[in-house]
C-alpha positions in Angstrom: 73.2 1.7 107.0 75.0 1.4 110.6 77.4 3.9 111.2 79.6 4.5 114.4 81.8 7.2 113.2 81.8 9.3 110.0 84.5 11.4 108.7 86.7 13.6 106.9 87.9 16.6 104.7 87.5 14.9 101.5 85.4 16.4 98.9 84.5 14.0 95.9 82.6 16.1 93.4 80.2 14.2 91.3 79.0 16.2 88.5 80.1 19.3 90.6 78.3 18.1 94.2 79.9 18.4 97.3 78.5 16.5 100.8 77.3 16.2 104.3 77.9 13.8 107.4 77.4 15.0 110.9 74.5 16.5 111.9 76.5 18.9 114.2 80.1 19.5 112.7 82.7 20.3 114.5 80.2 19.5 117.7 82.0 18.7 120.9 81.6 15.0 121.1 83.7 11.7 121.8 85.9 10.7 119.1 87.3 7.3 118.1 90.3 7.0 116.8 91.0 4.2 113.8 92.8 2.2 116.2 90.0 2.3 118.7 88.0 -0.1 116.3 89.8 -2.5 116.3 89.3 -3.1 120.2 85.6 -4.0 118.5 83.7 -6.8 117.8 81.6 -7.3 114.9 78.5 -7.5 117.2 79.8 -4.4 118.6 80.4 -2.7 115.8 77.1 -3.2 113.6 74.8 -2.4 117.1 71.2 -3.5 117.7 68.6 -3.8 115.2 64.4 -4.3 116.4 62.9 -4.7 113.1 63.8 -8.6 112.6 61.9 -10.1 115.4 60.2 -7.6 117.1 62.4 -7.2 120.1 65.8 -5.9 120.6 68.8 -7.9 119.5 72.3 -7.9 117.6 72.0 -7.1 114.0 74.8 -9.5 113.8 72.7 -11.9 115.0 69.4 -10.8 113.2 67.0 -13.6 112.0 67.0 -11.2 108.1 68.2 -9.7 106.2 68.3 -5.7 107.5 69.8 -2.3 106.3 70.3 0.5 109.4 69.9 4.0 108.1 70.7 6.6 111.0 70.9 10.2 110.8 74.6 10.7 109.5 73.2 8.4 106.6 70.0 10.5 105.8 72.1 14.1 105.8 75.1 12.4 103.8 72.4 11.5 101.3 71.0 14.6 100.3 67.5 13.2 100.2 64.3 15.3 101.2 62.2 12.2 101.3 62.4 8.5 102.9 62.0 7.3 99.4 65.0 8.9 97.8 66.6 8.1 100.7 65.8 3.9 99.8 67.7 4.3 96.6 70.3 3.7 98.0 69.1 0.8 100.1 70.3 -2.2 98.1 67.6 -4.5 96.9 65.2 -1.7 97.2 63.7 0.0 93.5 61.7 3.6 93.7 60.0 4.6 90.9 58.9 8.4 91.2 55.7 9.5 89.0 55.4 13.0 90.6 56.9 15.0 93.7 55.9 13.4 96.7 54.2 10.4 94.9 56.6 7.0 94.7 56.3 3.1 95.0 59.0 1.4 96.5 59.7 -2.3 96.4 61.8 -4.7 97.3 63.8 -7.7 95.4 62.1 -8.5 92.4 58.4 -7.7 93.1 59.1 -4.2 91.3 55.4 -3.2 89.3 53.1 -0.5 89.3 51.9 -0.9 92.6 53.5 -0.1 96.1 51.3 -2.9 98.2 53.9 -5.2 98.9 56.1 -4.6 101.6 54.7 -3.2 105.1 56.2 0.3 106.2 55.4 1.3 110.0 56.1 5.0 111.6 56.7 4.3 115.7 55.0 1.1 115.6 52.0 2.1 113.3 51.4 1.0 109.5 51.0 3.3 106.8 49.8 1.4 104.2 46.6 2.2 103.1 43.7 -0.7 104.2 41.6 0.6 100.7 44.6 -0.5 98.5 47.8 -1.2 100.2 49.6 1.5 99.0 51.8 3.7 101.2 51.0 7.9 100.6 54.8 8.9 101.3 53.3 12.5 101.1 51.7 12.4 104.3 54.4 11.9 106.8 53.7 13.6 110.1 58.0 14.6 110.2 60.2 15.8 108.1 63.2 13.3 107.2 65.0 15.2 109.6 63.6 14.5 112.7 63.7 10.4 111.4 66.3 9.1 114.5 66.0 5.5 112.9 65.0 3.3 109.6 65.7 -0.2 109.8 64.9 -2.1 106.0 64.0 -5.6 106.5 65.0 -7.7 103.2 62.7 -10.8 102.6 59.3 -12.3 103.6 58.2 -11.2 107.6 54.6 -11.8 108.2 55.4 -14.4 110.7 56.6 -11.1 112.9 54.3 -7.8 111.4 51.5 -10.5 110.1 49.5 -10.5 106.6 51.2 -8.0 103.7 54.7 -8.1 105.2 55.8 -10.9 102.7 58.6 -9.6 100.3 59.9 -7.3 103.1 59.2 -4.2 105.9 60.3 -1.1 106.8 60.2 0.4 110.7 60.7 4.5 110.4 61.2 5.5 114.1 61.2 9.1 114.7 63.2 10.4 117.8 63.4 9.1 121.4 62.7 11.0 124.4 65.3 11.9 126.5 66.5 9.9 129.5 68.1 13.4 131.4 66.1 16.4 132.8 66.7 18.8 129.7 64.5 21.3 127.4 65.6 21.5 123.8 64.4 23.3 120.3 65.5 23.4 117.5 64.3 24.7 113.7 65.3 24.0 109.5 65.0 25.8 106.9 66.2 24.1 103.4 65.3 25.5 99.8 66.4 25.6 96.3 65.5 25.1 92.3 65.8 22.2 90.0 67.4 22.2 86.3 63.6 23.7 85.4 64.1 26.5 88.1 61.1 24.8 89.8 61.4 26.0 93.6 61.2 23.3 96.6 61.6 24.4 100.5 60.5 22.9 104.0 60.4 24.6 107.4 60.6 22.6 109.8 60.9 22.6 114.3 60.9 20.2 117.2 61.2 20.5 121.0 62.2 17.3 123.0 62.1 17.8 126.9 61.7 16.2 130.1 60.6 17.1 134.2 60.5 14.3 136.7 58.8 11.2 135.5 57.0 13.0 132.2 59.5 13.5 128.7 57.7 14.7 125.4 58.9 15.3 121.7 56.9 17.4 119.0 58.0 18.1 115.5 55.8 20.3 112.8 57.2 20.9 109.1 55.6 22.3 106.0 56.7 21.5 102.5 56.5 23.1 99.1 58.0 21.4 96.8 57.4 21.5 93.0 61.4 19.9 92.0 60.6 17.5 88.8 57.0 18.1 87.7 57.4 18.6 84.2 56.0 15.8 82.3 56.3 14.6 79.0 52.8 16.7 77.8 51.8 17.7 80.8 53.0 18.9 84.4 52.6 17.5 87.5 51.0 19.2 90.5 53.2 20.2 93.1 53.9 19.1 96.2 52.1 20.9 99.1 52.2 19.3 102.6 52.2 19.9 106.5 52.6 17.4 109.3 53.1 17.3 113.8 53.8 14.4 115.3 54.1 14.4 119.0 55.4 11.4 121.7 54.9 12.0 125.8 55.8 9.2 127.9 55.6 9.0 131.1 57.6 7.2 133.7 55.1 5.4 136.1 57.5 3.8 137.9 60.9 2.6 137.6 60.2 0.0 135.5 56.8 1.1 133.9 56.8 3.1 131.3 53.5 5.0 129.7 54.2 6.0 126.1 51.6 8.0 123.6 52.5 8.5 120.3 50.0 10.6 117.6 50.5 12.3 114.7 48.5 14.1 111.6 49.5 15.2 108.2 48.0 16.9 105.2 49.2 17.2 101.8 48.1 18.2 98.1 49.9 16.1 95.8 49.2 14.7 92.1 46.6 11.4 91.7 48.5 9.9 89.2 48.5 6.3 90.1 47.9 2.9 88.7 44.5 3.3 88.3 44.1 7.3 88.1 45.9 8.5 85.2 45.3 12.6 84.8 47.7 14.6 86.6 45.2 16.7 88.7 45.6 17.7 92.5 44.5 14.9 95.3 44.1 16.0 98.8 44.9 13.1 101.5 44.8 13.5 105.1 46.0 11.1 107.3 46.0 10.6 111.4 47.5 8.1 113.9 47.7 7.2 117.2 49.3 4.5 120.1 49.0 4.2 123.6 51.9 1.1 125.2 51.7 0.8 128.6 55.7 -1.3 128.9 56.4 -3.0 132.0 60.5 -4.5 131.9 61.8 -7.1 134.5 58.3 -8.4 136.2 60.7 -11.5 136.6 64.0 -12.8 135.7 62.3 -14.8 133.4 59.9 -11.8 132.1 62.4 -9.4 130.8 59.5 -7.4 129.1 55.7 -7.1 128.8 54.0 -4.6 126.3 50.4 -3.6 126.3 49.1 -1.7 123.0 46.2 -0.1 120.9 46.7 2.1 118.0 44.6 3.5 115.9 44.1 5.9 112.3 42.2 7.3 109.9 42.8 8.4 106.2 41.1 11.4 104.0 41.0 11.2 100.0 39.6 14.3 97.9 39.6 15.3 94.9 38.0 17.7 92.6 35.5 15.3 90.7 35.0 17.3 88.0 38.3 17.6 86.8 38.4 13.9 86.1 37.0 13.0 83.2 38.6 8.9 84.6 38.7 7.3 88.1 39.3 9.7 91.3 40.0 8.3 94.7 37.3 11.6 95.8 35.8 10.6 99.1 38.0 8.3 100.2 37.3 6.8 104.0 39.5 4.7 106.3 39.2 4.1 110.0 41.4 1.3 111.6 42.6 -0.1 115.0 44.2 -2.9 117.1 44.8 -3.8 120.5 47.4 -6.4 120.9 50.4 -7.5 123.8 53.5 -8.7 123.6 55.4 -10.6 125.8 59.1 -11.8 126.1 60.7 -14.8 127.8 63.9 -15.7 128.8 64.1 -19.7 129.4 66.6 -21.3 130.9 69.2 -23.0 128.3 69.5 -19.7 126.7 66.0 -20.0 125.1 64.9 -17.0 124.5 60.9 -16.3 123.3 58.4 -13.6 122.5 54.4 -14.2 122.3 52.2 -11.6 121.4 48.1 -11.1 120.1 46.3 -8.6 118.4 42.9 -7.7 117.6 41.3 -4.9 115.2 38.8 -4.0 112.8 39.0 -2.2 109.4 36.0 0.2 108.0 36.0 1.6 104.7 33.8 4.2 103.2 34.2 5.1 99.3 32.3 5.1 96.1 33.8 2.6 94.3 33.2 0.0 97.3 30.8 -2.5 96.5 27.8 -2.0 98.0 27.6 -5.3 99.7 30.9 -4.1 101.4 31.1 -0.6 101.9 30.5 1.5 105.2 31.6 -2.6 106.3 33.7 -3.1 110.0 35.6 -6.2 109.4 37.7 -7.7 112.4 40.8 -9.2 112.2 42.7 -11.7 114.9 46.4 -12.5 114.8 48.9 -14.9 117.2 52.6 -15.0 117.2 55.4 -17.1 118.8 59.2 -15.9 118.0 61.6 -18.2 119.7 65.6 -18.7 119.3 68.6 -20.6 121.4 71.8 -20.4 121.4 73.9 -23.6 121.7 77.3 -23.9 123.1 78.1 -20.1 122.3 78.7 -21.0 118.3 75.5 -21.8 117.2 72.1 -20.4 117.1 68.5 -21.5 115.7 65.6 -20.1 115.8 61.7 -20.7 114.6 58.5 -17.9 113.8 55.0 -18.7 113.5 51.9 -16.7 113.1 48.5 -17.0 112.5 46.2 -14.4 110.9 42.6 -14.4 110.8 42.2 -11.2 108.3 39.5 -9.4 105.5 39.2 -10.9 102.6 41.0 -14.0 104.0 39.7 -17.4 103.7 39.7 -18.5 107.0 43.0 -18.7 109.1 46.5 -18.6 107.3 49.7 -19.1 108.3 53.3 -17.5 108.1 56.7 -18.9 109.4 59.9 -18.9 109.7 63.4 -20.5 110.6 66.7 -20.2 111.0 70.1 -21.6 111.8 73.5 -20.0 112.3 76.8 -20.0 113.0 78.7 -17.8 114.9 82.0 -16.2 115.8 83.3 -13.0 117.4 84.1 -11.6 113.6 82.1 -14.2 111.6 78.9 -15.2 111.4 76.4 -17.2 108.8 72.6 -18.1 108.8 70.3 -19.5 107.2 67.0 -18.7 106.6 63.7 -20.2 105.3 60.4 -18.2 105.4 56.9 -18.5 103.8 54.6 -14.9 104.3 51.4 -14.0 102.6 49.2 -10.5 101.3 45.9 -9.8 101.5 44.1 -8.9 99.0 43.0 -5.2 99.0 39.5 -3.2 99.0 40.5 -2.7 95.5 41.2 -6.0 94.0 38.3 -7.8 96.3 35.3 -5.4 96.6 35.7 -2.6 94.4 33.4 -1.3 91.7 34.8 1.0 89.4 32.6 2.9 87.0 33.2 4.9 83.8 32.0 8.7 85.2 30.1 9.6 82.2 28.5 6.7 81.6 28.1 4.9 84.9 29.2 1.4 82.7 31.1 -0.5 85.4 35.1 -0.9 84.1 36.6 -3.0 86.5 35.0 -4.9 89.5 37.0 -6.7 92.6 36.3 -10.4 92.8 35.5 -11.9 96.0 37.6 -15.0 97.2 40.8 -14.0 95.4 43.9 -17.0 96.6 46.6 -15.0 98.7 49.6 -14.2 96.7 52.4 -15.9 98.8 56.3 -15.8 98.7 58.3 -18.6 99.7 62.3 -17.3 100.1 65.1 -19.5 100.9 68.5 -16.9 102.3 71.9 -17.4 102.9 73.7 -14.4 105.3 77.4 -14.0 105.8 78.5 -11.3 108.1 82.5 -10.7 108.5 84.2 -7.6 110.3 88.6 -7.2 110.0 90.2 -5.3 112.6 87.0 -3.3 113.2 87.1 -1.0 110.9 85.8 -3.4 107.9 82.4 -4.8 107.7 80.7 -6.6 105.6 77.4 -8.7 105.4 76.4 -10.5 101.8 73.5 -12.3 101.2 72.0 -15.0 98.7 68.3 -15.9 98.0 66.3 -17.9 95.6 62.6 -17.3 96.1 59.4 -18.6 94.5 55.8 -16.1 94.3 52.5 -17.6 94.1 49.0 -16.7 93.2 49.5 -13.0 92.2 46.9 -10.9 91.8 46.2 -9.6 88.2 44.3 -6.9 86.9 42.4 -8.2 84.1 42.3 -5.0 81.3 41.2 -7.3 78.2 37.5 -7.7 78.6 35.7 -4.6 77.1 33.3 -4.3 79.9 33.5 -5.8 83.7 37.4 -6.0 83.8 38.4 -8.3 87.0 41.0 -8.7 89.2 41.9 -12.6 89.3 45.1 -14.6 90.4 47.9 -15.4 88.2 48.4 -19.5 87.5 51.9 -19.2 87.0 54.4 -19.4 89.0 57.3 -16.6 89.8 60.5 -17.7 90.8 63.9 -15.4 91.1 67.3 -15.4 92.9 69.5 -12.5 94.1 72.3 -11.0 96.3 72.6 -8.2 98.3 76.2 -6.8 99.8 77.3 -3.9 102.0 80.4 -2.9 103.2 81.6 -0.2 105.5 85.2 0.5 105.4 86.7 3.0 108.3 89.5 4.3 106.2 90.6 6.9 108.3 90.1 8.4 111.5 88.2 11.1 109.5 87.4 9.0 105.8 84.7 6.4 105.6 83.8 4.5 102.6 80.8 2.2 102.3 79.8 0.6 98.6 76.6 -1.9 98.4 74.8 -3.9 95.8 72.1 -5.8 94.5 71.1 -8.7 91.9 68.2 -10.2 91.1 67.6 -12.7 88.2 64.7 -14.3 86.8 64.5 -18.2 86.3 60.5 -18.4 85.1 58.1 -15.7 84.8 54.7 -15.1 84.1 53.3 -16.4 80.9 50.0 -13.7 81.4 51.0 -10.3 80.0 48.3 -8.7 82.6 50.8 -9.4 85.4 52.4 -6.4 86.4 53.9 -7.5 89.8 57.1 -9.4 89.8 57.8 -8.9 86.3 61.4 -9.5 84.6 61.2 -6.1 82.7 59.6 -4.2 85.5 62.5 -4.5 87.6 66.5 -3.3 87.8 67.7 -6.6 88.0 71.7 -4.7 89.0 71.9 -1.8 91.7 75.2 -0.4 92.6 76.0 2.5 95.5 78.8 4.4 96.3 79.5 6.7 99.3 82.1 9.0 101.0 82.1 10.8 103.7 84.9 12.7 105.0 85.4 15.5 108.0 87.9 18.6 108.3 87.4 18.6 111.9 89.6 22.0 112.0 87.0 24.2 109.8 84.1 22.3 111.6 83.3 21.0 108.3 81.2 17.8 107.2 81.5 16.4 103.4 79.9 13.8 101.7 79.7 12.3 98.1 77.7 9.4 96.2 76.5 7.7 93.2 73.5 4.7 92.9 73.1 3.1 89.7 70.4 0.9 88.7 69.9 -0.8 85.3 67.5 -0.1 82.0 63.3 -1.3 83.0 61.3 -1.7 80.4 57.1 -1.5 80.1 54.4 -2.7 78.6 50.8 -2.7 80.3 47.3 -1.6 80.5 47.1 0.8 83.2 43.8 3.5 84.3 40.4 3.7 84.6 39.6 3.8 81.8 42.4 1.9 80.4 45.2 2.5 78.4 48.3 0.9 77.1 51.1 2.2 78.3 55.5 1.2 76.9 58.2 3.4 78.0 62.0 1.9 78.0 63.7 3.1 81.3 67.3 3.4 80.3 70.5 2.7 82.7 70.4 6.0 85.1 72.0 7.2 88.2 71.4 9.4 90.9 75.0 11.6 91.9 74.8 13.1 95.4 76.7 15.7 97.3 76.1 17.4 100.5 78.1 19.7 102.9 77.8 21.3 106.6 79.6 23.8 108.4 78.8 24.9 111.8 80.7 28.6 111.5 81.2 28.8 115.6 82.3 26.1 117.6 79.9 27.9 120.4 77.5 28.4 118.5 74.6 25.6 117.3 74.1 26.7 113.8 74.9 24.9 110.7 74.7 25.8 107.2 74.0 23.1 104.5 74.6 22.1 100.7 72.6 19.4 99.2 72.9 18.8 95.4 71.7 15.8 93.6 71.8 15.0 89.7 69.9 12.8 88.0 71.3 10.5 85.1 70.1 10.7 82.1 68.8 14.1 82.5 65.3 14.4 82.4 65.1 10.5 83.3 61.3 9.7 83.2 61.7 6.3 85.5 57.6 5.8 85.6 55.6 4.5 82.5 52.2 6.6 83.9 51.3 8.9 81.3 53.5 12.3 81.5 55.1 11.3 84.9 57.7 13.7 86.5 61.2 14.2 84.7 64.1 13.7 87.1 66.6 16.3 86.5 68.9 18.5 88.6 68.5 20.2 92.1 70.4 22.3 94.0 69.3 23.4 97.6 70.5 25.6 101.0 69.8 25.0 104.5 69.7 26.7 108.1 70.0 24.0 111.7 69.9 26.4 114.2 69.4 24.6 117.6 69.4 25.4 121.3 72.8 23.2 122.8 
């Protein structure tokens, strides 16, 4: 969702909504006229990405299907959480169950669990080592402090290791300043939903540099009771606090030391695939990453980075409020150390090699005694290379080998690509094979009935590793520097998917599904700068299942659990004289159906989720040009109104909301 410039005086009122675009309406900055875009190549227009190969490269030539989301996109979307923002990304499916509680999936792998993709925040993985899920409520930074999100669709385990087998989401917070400065700001956003439930967030930030030392700090507090009411019970609201920081030291001209750290805590609904009671759950997380980066060590060595990172997480709940299972007293800790070396070799060959090693520790009442409190190690090595040929062709390959917890020996992921390119056109073909490690829940758990102590569900040692093989073609084209198009088509095969078998009366277990799931689809993204101050964005995705599992217990990669068609449209504009930025848009998703057993003790849940849409509008206005204070309006409407999109009991109903905000900063 790259945006070089956004614009105009346009209010498209979808459901009475109006919209937003720039962080500083009317602020002084270099403007580009429409004619200026004609001088840009498609490569310049699309910009760079890091996520596709773990090094900076042109989005135009990246060996993966990547969508880039920048601050203007975030503000224009009206989203107040990352999952809400991801709804507009083609190929991504989002299910909301309660305030702060979401399941995010990609490309036909939608279901009731969110452990099929990897999420990184400033280089640290957010997926829980316990169940592979992402607790979106414990992001340590406000969505307004995110500088960039890169969404990679398709297998990228050859670069990021096990678990990135359907895709990856990379979240980066604000970069450190390069010039001497000291700036700060604060924001307040609040409003009500269609049932008069409140929501609000207060956040503040600081960025500065003096001499070789630079720093960035962000903090936020969130209260969100929007969309709490369920069919029979109300979900708990979200209460969250977070703090993130980055410290950089320029040791020499080409040597930098960077420390990222953060912590967050939240109280939200515990509702998920195994927990069916809408009771509060307290979660906390912390992380840190220290990296030493050396650049231009030699003409053949553009970069060498040595790093270490670690994280911890805990979950607490009041067991007396639960009649079934809860994640109370769950503790996890893991860390890694690694290095990445970038090489520029003769004949236009670029190589990135890396290695990492670490360990994972989990202590929880539901983990088997033989595995509880045991430190398990992991090792990974990867090589990624590509070469330009005759200034119009590029070929690349990546391979990674990992020894991971619960994997039977070394496991290999591979990716290969070939590309033809011209200044305003490219076509790339990519083949990849990637896998996911089984989680502690799937392999090493022993869930007991709290009242009878009978084992209800037990992990299964030696599970096969779920794997996705895919073949994809990506076309990128640009016209007159104002119009860019990226389209992809893929076919994929999912093997050895993990099934939670709830059929036996006792000793329910996890097992491997013997059937293959074959599916095909595609995504399209179009950006058009219509005039100096008007921009239109269109996107869409479709997926179809060629074969589906015969086993009714399968809850991932099931056609009925996925919206087979999604589409998005957004129009943005600016009124420079009025210092007003506007945006309005809509996201559509097709119907889904669920008929599955979930929870401990298990329950059969059935729900038909109808065709639905999310309409949004935003406006941002700076009353006085010289004073860096912006006023914001956000409106969001879900259709059908009071939509329930999760099959879990008493999941929250989505309605409408209106928010007002104030941003102020030192200039």
